[in-house]
N, C-alpha and C positions, 0 to 999 in steps of 0.2 A: 712361718714358725722357725725356719732355719736361721742360724746365726753364723758368725764368722769364726767360731771356736773350732778347735781341733777335736778329733775323736778321743784324744787322750785326756783333755781337761774340760771340754765343753765350755770354755770361756767364750762369752758373747752369745751363748745360746739363750733364747727366751724361754726359760723353763715355765714361767707363768702361762705363756701361750700354749705350750704342750699340755700343761695341766688342764687348761680350759678346753682344749681340743679333745682330750680324753673324756672329760665330763660331757661334752656335747655328743660325742660318739655313743657313749653309754646311754644318754638320754634318748637317743634315737630308738633304742630298744626298750627303754623304760621311761616313759614320760612322767611317771609319778616317782622318780628316783629321789627327788628332794623331799618328798613327803615322808618316805621311809626313813631318811636320815633325820628329819625333824623329830619323828616319834622316837627313834633310837636315842637321840640326845636328850629328849624330854625324860626318858626313863633313866638315862645315866644321871641326870640331875636329881631325879626323884629318889634314886637308890644310893648314889655316891656323892652327891653334892656338886659343887662348882669347881673343885680342884682335884679331879680324879686322876689316878694313874691308870692309863689305858693301854691295852695290847690291841693293836690294829692288825688283825689276823688276815693273811693273804691280802696285804694292803695295797698292792698295785702301785699307782702313782701317789697314794696317800690321800685319796678323796675324803675318807672318814677323818683322818688326822687333820686335814685342812679345816673341815667344818668344826671339829672338836675344839681346836685352838682358837678359832675365831669367836666361837661362842663362849668358851671358858679359857680366858687367857692364863689362868694359873694351873691348867691341866698339863700333864706330860704324857707323851705317847711313844710307844715302841712299835714300829711297823715291821712286820715279818713277811717276806715273800721270797720266791725263787727266781722270778722273772727278771733277768738282768736289765732289760730295756726299761720296764716300768720302774724298777728301783733306781735306775739312773735318773729318770725324771723326778722321782720323789726326792732323791738326795740333792739334786740340783735346785729343786723348788724350795726346799727347807734348809738349804745351806746357811749356816750361821745362826740357826735357831736352836738353842740348847734344849728346848722342850721336846724336840722330835729327834728320835734315833731310829735307824733302820738296820735290820739284820737280814742277811741272806741265809735262808734255811729252807729245807725241803720238809713240808709238814708230814710226808710219808716216812721220813727218817725218825726212828724212835728217839734219837738223841737231839732233835731240834730244840727242845726246851733248854738244853744246856747252853745255848747261844744267847739266851735272853739276859739283859743287864739287871733285871730285878727278879727276886724270888716270888713275888706275889703282885697281883693287880686288883684294882677295884672293879674293873670292867674289862671284858674281852669282846670286841666288836668285829663283825665281818659282814660283807655285803656282796652278793652276786659273784661269789668266788668258790665256795665249797661244793657247788654242783660239778666242779671238775673232778671230784673224788667219787668213787663208787661207795655204796652204802656201807660195805664192810670196813674199809679204811676210815670212813667218816665216823663210824661208831667208835673205832679205836681212838681217833683224834678227840672225840668228845670226852672219853675217859681221861685223856691227858690234860684236859683243860681244868678239871676240878681242882687238882692240887695247886694250880697257878692262881686261883682266886682266893681272896680273903673270905672269911665267913660272912655271908650276906652279899658277896660279890655277884655281879651279873654277867651272863654271857648272852649276846644277841646275834642272831644270824638272820639276815634278810636276803632271800634268794628265791629262785624259781622253785615252787613247791606245788606239785600237781596232784590233785585229787582224782584218782583213776575211777572213782565211783560215779563220776558225772561226765561221761564221754561226749555227749551232745553239747553240753555247756562249754566244755573245753574246746571242742572244735569250732563253735561259734565265736568264742573269745579270740582264739588264735587267728581265725580268718579275718576278723575285724581289725585286730592289732596289726597284722601284716599288711592289710590294705592301707591303714594309716601310715605305716612305715614306708610303703612304696610311694605314697604321695609326698612324704617328707623327703625321700631320696630324690624324687624328681625335682624338688626345689633346692637340691644341693647338699643334703645331709650326707655325711660320711658313714659308711658301714664299717664293720670290723676289718675286712680285707683292705678297703680304701685307706683306713687309718694306718695300718701296719705298712702299707706300701709307701706312704709318706714318711713314716719313721725310718724305713730302710734307706731313704734318700738323704737323711740329715747326717752331716759328718759326725755329730756327737752321739748319734743313736744307731748308726749303721752296724757297727760291730756288736754291740749288745743285742740288737734285733736279730742278727744272724745267730747269735748264741741262743736266744730264746726259742728260735725255731728248731734248733738242735735238741733242746730240752723237751718241748711240747709238741712239735709238729704244727699243723694248722689249727687244731683245737683238740682239747682233751675230751674223751668220751666218758663222762661221769653219769651220775644219777640225779633225778629231781623228785625224790619221794615227797609225800604229803607233809603238811605242817604237823599233822597228828603223829606221823612216824617220827619226825624230829623231836617233838615233845616227849613221846614215849621213850625214845632212845636216850635222850638227855637224862630222864629220870632213872633209866637203867644204868646209866654211866655214873650216877651218884649225886646228881643235882636234887635239891629238895622240892623245887617247884619248877614247872615248865608249861608254857602255853603260848599260842599266838597272841600278839598284842596289836598287830596291824595286818590287814590283808588287802590285796587287789584281786581281780579275777584270776590272775595267773601266779602271783607271788605272795609271800607272807614274811612277816618278821616274828620269829619265835624268841621268846625271852625265857631264860632259865636262871634260877637263883641257887646259890650254894647255901 
């Protein structure tokens, strides 16, 4: 995945390979990752058509934006994240594509919305990212999203959402999932730490990777409340409707409409 480019310009770096590598690493944790993306984009089409303006929230390398633009060539996307390494991959991967723009912003900063290029969006999408926030800041963020959506606009969050009322089911699911992950790792799959170790060795990613560890450390310690908590909190934040539209044994996709 490394190239001949410098840390300053990334010229010669295979950004597609880094994008693919990130996707594979994430799929090690979530084998059903593509299924949640499919349902997410199905609902975008159902509610906003085939040329939506989308905010890719906590976008990482732009996995959602990548699937959005491949399925809907007339869509436009704004990706927002704070991670300098993942944003470097996103900007490299989408370089020259006017449909995709990326903004560096901290979602815990009350002023992050002022950095956006558009005043409103048809849909706001996020996946496997907001569990980095504790429930208090997440509820605050949900309130900030309502004014960013047009009337009838949709917000969707696919993430770890744990139902604490079923501890034995949760334990069985977790044990099975981790057994499958260990078998995959034995076959060569990269985990989170492995992937970041490789990124730190790439000339184009070494410096932004060092900066991301200064920001986040090894991993943020957020919350993973239930899908019902998310739906209730979105309603309290001002959305008109909210409920899960997809579930796995450990995760859910919650959809809210303005």
